[in-house]
Every structure is written in structure tokens, then in C-alpha cells.
N, CA, C and O atoms as a Tinker XYZ file with bonds, in Angstrom:
   320  protein
     1  N     72.892000  -37.212000 -176.697000    73     2
     2  CA    73.250000  -38.456000 -176.093000    64     1     3
     3  C     73.388000  -38.319000 -174.585000    63     2     4     5
     4  O     73.883000  -37.316000 -174.069000    81     3
     5  N     72.948000  -39.328000 -173.915000    73     3     6
     6  CA    73.094000  -39.338000 -172.468000    64     5     7
     7  C     74.467000  -39.871000 -172.087000    63     6     8     9
     8  O     74.981000  -40.817000 -172.685000    81     7
     9  N     75.042000  -39.237000 -171.077000    73     7    10
    10  CA    76.298000  -39.779000 -170.556000    64     9    11
    11  C     75.974000  -40.630000 -169.334000    63    10    12    13
    12  O     75.424000  -40.143000 -168.346000    81    11
    13  N     76.315000  -41.871000 -169.419000    73    11    14
    14  CA    76.068000  -42.753000 -168.285000    64    13    15
    15  C     77.315000  -42.779000 -167.417000    63    14    16    17
    16  O     78.429000  -42.998000 -167.893000    81    15
    17  N     77.097000  -42.554000 -166.149000    73    15    18
    18  CA    78.249000  -42.590000 -165.245000    64    17    19
    19  C     78.216000  -43.899000 -164.471000    63    18    20    21
    20  O     77.194000  -44.294000 -163.909000    81    19
    21  N     79.335000  -44.538000 -164.463000    73    19    22
    22  CA    79.446000  -45.796000 -163.737000    64    21    23
    23  C     79.595000  -45.483000 -162.253000    63    22    24    25
    24  O     80.357000  -44.593000 -161.876000    81    23
    25  N     78.881000  -46.202000 -161.428000    73    23    26
    26  CA    79.070000  -45.968000 -159.987000    64    25    27
    27  C     80.478000  -46.404000 -159.576000    63    26    28    29
    28  O     81.005000  -47.397000 -160.078000    81    27
    29  N     81.063000  -45.660000 -158.674000    73    27    30
    30  CA    82.409000  -46.008000 -158.226000    64    29    31
    31  C     82.340000  -46.752000 -156.896000    63    30    32    33
    32  O     81.403000  -46.586000 -156.114000    81    31
    33  N     83.310000  -47.535000 -156.676000    73    31    34
    34  CA    83.412000  -48.283000 -155.426000    64    33    35
    35  C     84.622000  -47.757000 -154.684000    63    34    36    37
    36  O     85.716000  -47.670000 -155.243000    81    35
    37  N     84.428000  -47.408000 -153.433000    73    35    38
    38  CA    85.546000  -46.932000 -152.618000    64    37    39
    39  C     85.920000  -48.033000 -151.633000    63    38    40    41
    40  O     85.083000  -48.487000 -150.852000    81    39
    41  N     87.161000  -48.452000 -151.672000    73    39    42
    42  CA    87.638000  -49.532000 -150.810000    64    41    43
    43  C     88.644000  -48.989000 -149.799000    63    42    44    45
    44  O     89.395000  -48.059000 -150.092000    81    43
    45  N     88.649000  -49.570000 -148.631000    73    43    46
    46  CA    89.698000  -49.291000 -147.651000    64    45    47
    47  C     90.465000  -50.582000 -147.445000    63    46    48    49
    48  O     89.899000  -51.589000 -147.021000    81    47
    49  N     91.725000  -50.550000 -147.739000    73    47    50
    50  CA    92.584000  -51.717000 -147.606000    64    49    51
    51  C     93.427000  -51.515000 -146.350000    63    50    52    53
    52  O     94.081000  -50.485000 -146.190000    81    51
    53  N     93.406000  -52.491000 -145.478000    73    51    54
    54  CA    94.164000  -52.415000 -144.240000    64    53    55
    55  C     95.236000  -53.488000 -144.247000    63    54    56    57
    56  O     94.957000  -54.668000 -144.461000    81    55
    57  N     96.451000  -53.066000 -144.013000    73    55    58
    58  CA    97.563000  -53.997000 -143.883000    64    57    59
    59  C     97.996000  -53.937000 -142.425000    63    58    60    61
    60  O     98.346000  -52.870000 -141.921000    81    59
    61  N     97.973000  -55.065000 -141.757000    73    59    62
    62  CA    98.351000  -55.100000 -140.343000    64    61    63
    63  C     99.732000  -55.721000 -140.200000    63    62    64    65
    64  O    100.028000  -56.761000 -140.787000    81    63
    65  N    100.555000  -55.075000 -139.422000    73    63    66
    66  CA   101.881000  -55.581000 -139.122000    64    65    67
    67  C    102.048000  -55.508000 -137.607000    63    66    68    69
    68  O    102.028000  -54.419000 -137.033000    81    67
    69  N    102.212000  -56.655000 -136.959000    73    67    70
    70  CA   102.460000  -56.676000 -135.523000    64    69    71
    71  C    103.967000  -56.685000 -135.314000    63    70    72    73
    72  O    104.674000  -57.548000 -135.836000    81    71
    73  N    104.446000  -55.723000 -134.552000    73    71    74
    74  CA   105.871000  -55.562000 -134.311000    64    73    75
    75  C    106.108000  -55.589000 -132.807000    63    74    76    77
    76  O    105.380000  -54.956000 -132.043000    81    75
    77  N    107.116000  -56.316000 -132.395000    73    75    78
    78  CA   107.484000  -56.325000 -130.984000    64    77    79
    79  C    108.757000  -55.514000 -130.813000    63    78    80    81
    80  O    109.719000  -55.675000 -131.564000    81    79
    81  N    108.748000  -54.640000 -129.818000    73    79    82
    82  CA   109.908000  -53.803000 -129.536000    64    81    83
    83  C    110.161000  -53.810000 -128.032000    63    82    84    85
    84  O    109.229000  -53.881000 -127.230000    81    83
    85  N    111.429000  -53.736000 -127.670000    73    83    86
    86  CA   111.777000  -53.767000 -126.251000    64    85    87
    87  C    111.676000  -52.398000 -125.595000    63    86    88    89
    88  O    111.526000  -52.303000 -124.376000    81    87
    89  N    111.757000  -51.322000 -126.404000    73    87    90
    90  CA   111.640000  -49.968000 -125.845000    64    89    91
    91  C    111.132000  -49.022000 -126.931000    63    90    92    93
    92  O    110.896000  -49.426000 -128.069000    81    91
    93  N    110.968000  -47.753000 -126.551000    73    91    94
    94  CA   110.427000  -46.772000 -127.494000    64    93    95
    95  C    111.390000  -46.475000 -128.638000    63    94    96    97
    96  O    110.949000  -46.157000 -129.743000    81    95
    97  N    112.677000  -46.570000 -128.400000    73    95    98
    98  CA   113.641000  -46.320000 -129.480000    64    97    99
    99  C    113.541000  -47.384000 -130.563000    63    98   100   101
   100  O    113.561000  -47.073000 -131.754000    81    99
   101  N    113.435000  -48.622000 -130.151000    73    99   102
   102  CA   113.280000  -49.703000 -131.125000    64   101   103
   103  C    111.944000  -49.583000 -131.855000    63   102   104   105
   104  O    111.864000  -49.836000 -133.057000    81   103
   105  N    110.906000  -49.200000 -131.131000    73   103   106
   106  CA   109.593000  -49.004000 -131.766000    64   105   107
   107  C    109.654000  -47.881000 -132.795000    63   106   108   109
   108  O    109.036000  -47.972000 -133.856000    81   107
   109  N    110.399000  -46.821000 -132.481000    73   107   110
   110  CA   110.547000  -45.705000 -133.423000    64   109   111
   111  C    111.280000  -46.145000 -134.685000    63   110   112   113
   112  O    110.961000  -45.683000 -135.781000    81   111
   113  N    112.258000  -47.032000 -134.540000    73   111   114
   114  CA   112.967000  -47.553000 -135.706000    64   113   115
   115  C    112.027000  -48.345000 -136.616000    63   114   116   117
   116  O    112.078000  -48.218000 -137.839000    81   115
   117  N    111.176000  -49.156000 -136.007000    73   115   118
   118  CA   110.195000  -49.912000 -136.795000    64   117   119
   119  C    109.252000  -48.959000 -137.519000    63   118   120   121
   120  O    108.941000  -49.154000 -138.694000    81   119
   121  N    108.800000  -47.927000 -136.810000    73   119   122
   122  CA   107.885000  -46.962000 -137.422000    64   121   123
   123  C    108.569000  -46.236000 -138.574000    63   122   124   125
   124  O    107.946000  -46.002000 -139.609000    81   123
   125  N    109.831000  -45.880000 -138.412000    73   123   126
   126  CA   110.578000  -45.208000 -139.477000    64   125   127
   127  C    110.680000  -46.101000 -140.713000    63   126   128   129
   128  O    110.512000  -45.634000 -141.839000    81   127
   129  N    110.957000  -47.390000 -140.492000    73   127   130
   130  CA   111.033000  -48.344000 -141.596000    64   129   131
   131  C    109.693000  -48.458000 -142.319000    63   130   132   133
   132  O    109.642000  -48.495000 -143.549000    81   131
   133  N    108.614000  -48.514000 -141.548000    73   131   134
   134  CA   107.285000  -48.613000 -142.158000    64   133   135
   135  C    106.942000  -47.355000 -142.943000    63   134   136   137
   136  O    106.287000  -47.438000 -143.982000    81   135
   137  N    107.372000  -46.196000 -142.464000    73   135   138
   138  CA   107.119000  -44.953000 -143.201000    64   137   139
   139  C    107.868000  -44.940000 -144.523000    63   138   140   141
   140  O    107.397000  -44.346000 -145.493000    81   139
   141  N    109.017000  -45.580000 -144.577000    73   139   142
   142  CA   109.759000  -45.700000 -145.835000    64   141   143
   143  C    108.956000  -46.522000 -146.843000    63   142   144   145
   144  O    108.840000  -46.152000 -148.011000    81   143
   145  N    108.404000  -47.639000 -146.375000    73   143   146
   146  CA   107.550000  -48.449000 -147.258000    64   145   147
   147  C    106.319000  -47.667000 -147.699000    63   146   148   149
   148  O    105.879000  -47.775000 -148.844000    81   147
   149  N    105.772000  -46.884000 -146.786000    73   147   150
   150  CA   104.577000  -46.097000 -147.099000    64   149   151
   151  C    104.865000  -45.070000 -148.193000    63   150   152   153
   152  O    104.019000  -44.829000 -149.054000    81   151
   153  N    106.041000  -44.471000 -148.165000    73   151   154
   154  CA   106.352000  -43.463000 -149.180000    64   153   155
   155  C    106.359000  -44.072000 -150.578000    63   154   156   157
   156  O    105.963000  -43.411000 -151.538000    81   155
   157  N    106.806000  -45.326000 -150.707000    73   155   158
   158  CA   106.757000  -45.960000 -152.026000    64   157   159
   159  C    105.318000  -46.301000 -152.419000    63   158   160   161
   160  O    104.968000  -46.258000 -153.598000    81   159
   161  N    104.487000  -46.638000 -151.429000    73   159   162
   162  CA   103.067000  -46.883000 -151.718000    64   161   163
   163  C    102.369000  -45.617000 -152.197000    63   162   164   165
   164  O    101.492000  -45.668000 -153.060000    81   163
   165  N    102.766000  -44.482000 -151.631000    73   163   166
   166  CA   102.116000  -43.211000 -151.986000    64   165   167
   167  C    102.352000  -42.809000 -153.430000    63   166   168   169
   168  O    101.606000  -41.985000 -153.960000    81   167
   169  N    103.367000  -43.363000 -154.087000    73   167   170
   170  CA   103.554000  -43.049000 -155.505000    64   169   171
   171  C    102.373000  -43.574000 -156.320000    63   170   172   173
   172  O    101.979000  -42.955000 -157.308000    81   171
   173  N    101.813000  -44.698000 -155.918000    73   171   174
   174  CA   100.625000  -45.271000 -156.584000    64   173   175
   175  C     99.326000  -44.830000 -155.923000    63   174   176   177
   176  O     98.327000  -44.588000 -156.599000    81   175
   177  N     99.347000  -44.728000 -154.597000    73   175   178
   178  CA    98.139000  -44.410000 -153.827000    64   177   179
   179  C     98.421000  -43.214000 -152.920000    63   178   180   181
   180  O     98.813000  -43.395000 -151.767000    81   179
   181  N     98.228000  -41.999000 -153.427000    73   179   182
   182  CA    98.613000  -40.795000 -152.677000    64   181   183
   183  C     97.888000  -40.624000 -151.335000    63   182   184   185
   184  O     98.394000  -39.930000 -150.453000    81   183
   185  N     96.729000  -41.237000 -151.170000    73   183   186
   186  CA    95.975000  -41.066000 -149.923000    64   185   187
   187  C     96.352000  -42.100000 -148.863000    63   186   188   189
   188  O     95.721000  -42.157000 -147.808000    81   187
   189  N     97.359000  -42.908000 -149.128000    73   187   190
   190  CA    97.763000  -43.931000 -148.165000    64   189   191
   191  C     98.250000  -43.272000 -146.879000    63   190   192   193
   192  O     98.882000  -42.216000 -146.911000    81   191
   193  N     97.950000  -43.906000 -145.750000    73   191   194
   194  CA    98.373000  -43.353000 -144.467000    64   193   195
   195  C     98.858000  -44.473000 -143.555000    63   194   196   197
   196  O     98.598000  -45.652000 -143.795000    81   195
   197  N     99.554000  -44.084000 -142.526000    73   195   198
   198  CA   100.114000  -45.026000 -141.561000    64   197   199
   199  C     99.569000  -44.675000 -140.183000    63   198   200   201
   200  O     99.597000  -43.518000 -139.764000    81   199
   201  N     99.082000  -45.679000 -139.499000    73   199   202
   202  CA    98.582000  -45.492000 -138.136000    64   201   203
   203  C     99.279000  -46.519000 -137.249000    63   202   204   205
   204  O     99.203000  -47.721000 -137.504000    81   203
   205  N     99.955000  -46.045000 -136.211000    73   203   206
   206  CA   100.664000  -46.928000 -135.296000    64   205   207
   207  C    100.001000  -46.815000 -133.936000    63   206   208   209
   208  O     99.853000  -45.723000 -133.389000    81   207
   209  N     99.604000  -47.962000 -133.398000    73   207   210
   210  CA    98.945000  -47.985000 -132.093000    64   209   211
   211  C     99.629000  -48.983000 -131.183000    63   210   212   213
   212  O    100.217000  -49.963000 -131.638000    81   211
   213  N     99.543000  -48.720000 -129.909000    73   211   214
   214  CA   100.088000  -49.605000 -128.889000    64   213   215
   215  C     99.100000  -50.738000 -128.653000    63   214   216   217
   216  O     97.923000  -50.494000 -128.390000    81   215
   217  N     99.571000  -51.965000 -128.744000    73   215   218
   218  CA    98.725000  -53.129000 -128.475000    64   217   219
   219  C     99.308000  -53.872000 -127.292000    63   218   220   221
   220  O    100.221000  -54.684000 -127.444000    81   219
   221  N     98.791000  -53.600000 -126.144000    73   219   222
   222  CA    99.284000  -54.269000 -124.942000    64   221   223
   223  C     98.619000  -55.623000 -124.807000    63   222   224   225
   224  O     97.488000  -55.834000 -125.244000    81   223
   225  N     99.345000  -56.524000 -124.196000    73   223   226
   226  CA    98.802000  -57.863000 -123.969000    64   225   227
   227  C     97.632000  -57.766000 -122.997000    63   226   228   229
   228  O     97.652000  -56.939000 -122.085000    81   227
   229  N     96.619000  -58.598000 -123.182000    73   227   230
   230  CA    95.476000  -58.544000 -122.262000    64   229   231
   231  C     95.903000  -58.945000 -120.858000    63   230   232   233
   232  O     96.770000  -59.797000 -120.663000    81   231
   233  N     95.270000  -58.307000 -119.897000    73   231   234
   234  CA    95.559000  -58.620000 -118.499000    64   233   235
   235  C     95.046000  -59.998000 -118.144000    63   234   236   237
   236  O     93.983000  -60.424000 -118.596000    81   235
   237  N     95.805000  -60.669000 -117.344000    73   235   238
   238  CA    95.346000  -61.959000 -116.833000    64   237   239
   239  C     94.771000  -61.689000 -115.448000    63   238   240   241
   240  O     95.497000  -61.394000 -114.499000    81   239
   241  N     93.473000  -61.795000 -115.360000    73   239   242
   242  CA    92.809000  -61.493000 -114.095000    64   241   243
   243  C     92.609000  -62.759000 -113.288000    63   242   244   245
   244  O     92.369000  -63.840000 -113.825000    81   243
   245  N     92.715000  -62.590000 -111.993000    73   243   246
   246  CA    92.430000  -63.718000 -111.118000    64   245   247
   247  C     90.935000  -63.974000 -111.151000    63   246   248   249
   248  O     90.130000  -63.043000 -111.191000    81   247
   249  N     90.582000  -65.227000 -111.133000    73   247   250
   250  CA    89.159000  -65.528000 -111.104000    64   249   251
   251  C     88.621000  -65.191000 -109.716000    63   250   252   253
   252  O     89.261000  -65.460000 -108.700000    81   251
   253  N     87.466000  -64.614000 -109.701000    73   251   254
   254  CA    86.857000  -64.224000 -108.435000    64   253   255
   255  C     86.232000  -65.446000 -107.776000    63   254   256   257
   256  O     85.741000  -66.341000 -108.463000    81   255
   257  N     86.249000  -65.486000 -106.453000    73   255   258
   258  CA    85.584000  -66.603000 -105.786000    64   257   259
   259  C     84.077000  -66.548000 -106.038000    63   258   260   261
   260  O     83.482000  -65.472000 -106.089000    81   259
   261  N     83.489000  -67.697000 -106.190000    73   259   262
   262  CA    82.059000  -67.770000 -106.446000    64   261   263
   263  C     81.319000  -67.461000 -105.148000    63   262   264   265
   264  O     81.632000  -68.008000 -104.091000    81   263
   265  N     80.352000  -66.590000 -105.248000    73   263   266
   266  CA    79.566000  -66.234000 -104.059000    64   265   267
   267  C     78.612000  -67.369000 -103.716000    63   266   268   269
   268  O     78.241000  -68.179000 -104.566000    81   267
   269  N     78.237000  -67.402000 -102.473000    73   267   270
   270  CA    77.292000  -68.422000 -102.023000    64   269   271
   271  C     75.974000  -68.258000 -102.763000    63   270   272   273
   272  O     75.607000  -67.148000 -103.147000    81   271
   273  N     75.274000  -69.346000 -102.960000    73   271   274
   274  CA    74.036000  -69.329000 -103.734000    64   273   275
   275  C     72.974000  -68.414000 -103.138000    63   274   276   277
   276  O     72.181000  -67.835000 -103.881000    81   275
   277  N     72.939000  -68.270000 -101.822000    73   275   278
   278  CA    71.893000  -67.430000 -101.241000    64   277   279
   279  C     72.035000  -65.977000 -101.684000    63   278   280   281
   280  O     71.060000  -65.226000 -101.656000    81   279
   281  N     73.230000  -65.574000 -102.091000    73   279   282
   282  CA    73.426000  -64.202000 -102.552000    64   281   283
   283  C     72.704000  -63.960000 -103.876000    63   282   284   285
   284  O     72.369000  -62.820000 -104.199000    81   283
   285  N     72.466000  -65.008000 -104.632000    73   283   286
   286  CA    71.784000  -64.861000 -105.927000    64   285   287
   287  C     70.349000  -65.360000 -105.891000    63   286   288   289
   288  O     69.668000  -65.364000 -106.916000    81   287
   289  N     69.884000  -65.780000 -104.725000    73   287   290
   290  CA    68.555000  -66.398000 -104.666000    64   289   291
   291  C     67.430000  -65.387000 -104.581000    63   290   292   293
   292  O     66.268000  -65.731000 -104.796000    81   291
   293  N     67.760000  -64.152000 -104.272000    73   291   294
   294  CA    66.716000  -63.146000 -104.134000    64   293   295
   295  C     66.199000  -63.034000 -102.703000    63   294   296   297
   296  O     65.350000  -62.191000 -102.413000    81   295
   297  N     66.708000  -63.880000 -101.809000    73   295   298
   298  CA    66.287000  -63.815000 -100.416000    64   297   299
   299  C     66.906000  -62.588000  -99.770000    63   298   300   301
   300  O     68.028000  -62.200000 -100.096000    81   299
   301  N     66.172000  -61.987000  -98.859000    73   299   302
   302  CA    66.674000  -60.838000  -98.130000    64   301   303
   303  C     67.435000  -61.306000  -96.901000    63   302   304   305
   304  O     67.115000  -62.337000  -96.310000    81   303
   305  N     68.444000  -60.537000  -96.528000    73   303   306
   306  CA    69.156000  -60.834000  -95.294000    64   305   307
   307  C     68.318000  -60.406000  -94.100000    63   306   308   309
   308  O     67.621000  -59.394000  -94.176000    81   307
   309  N     68.364000  -61.127000  -93.032000    73   307   310
   310  CA    67.633000  -60.790000  -91.816000    64   309   311
   311  C     68.532000  -59.944000  -90.954000    63   310   312   313
   312  O     69.612000  -60.381000  -90.555000    81   311
   313  N     68.084000  -58.701000  -90.655000    73   311   314
   314  CA    68.860000  -57.806000  -89.795000    64   313   315
   315  C     68.125000  -57.686000  -88.472000    63   314   316   317
   316  O     66.901000  -57.563000  -88.451000    81   315
   317  N     68.856000  -57.720000  -87.375000    73   315   318
   318  CA    68.219000  -57.570000  -86.064000    64   317   319
   319  C     68.574000  -56.263000  -85.443000    63   318   320
   320  O     68.127000  -55.964000  -84.336000    81   319
């Protein structure tokens, strides 16, 4: 008899939690709490992992002044 093997599907499940902290100590407390939750997840899913990254707010840049049209026209400047 032939043994038929079913193809397996490997999934990556991502849970995102955005946390705001006023300093590194508060951020460490949040990370510690999340690691506690992770340990209970590992009882069912031993390969579960935790990744904590810094997400800074995007910079607000000043808009640059628009250059004069002749700068984009392809015309050469006349030098004397």
C-alpha cells in the first residue's frame, strides 16, 4: 500500500499591539507584561516569539519652495 502524505501548510500569525510609553522603564513594563502573555501562548505554540520595535512618529517636513520653471525646462544657464 502506498502511504499518501498530505501537504502541510505553514502559517505565520502576527499579533500587533501598539503601546505608548513615556520612558524606557514604562516600555520595559509593557514588554514584561507581553512576555507573560507569550509564555501562556508557548504552552500551545512552542515556537511563538516576541519582537518589540521602536515605532517613532513620522517626521513632519517643511514643504520645499517650488523652483522656478526655467530650472526644469532643460535650458542652460548663460555664463559670461
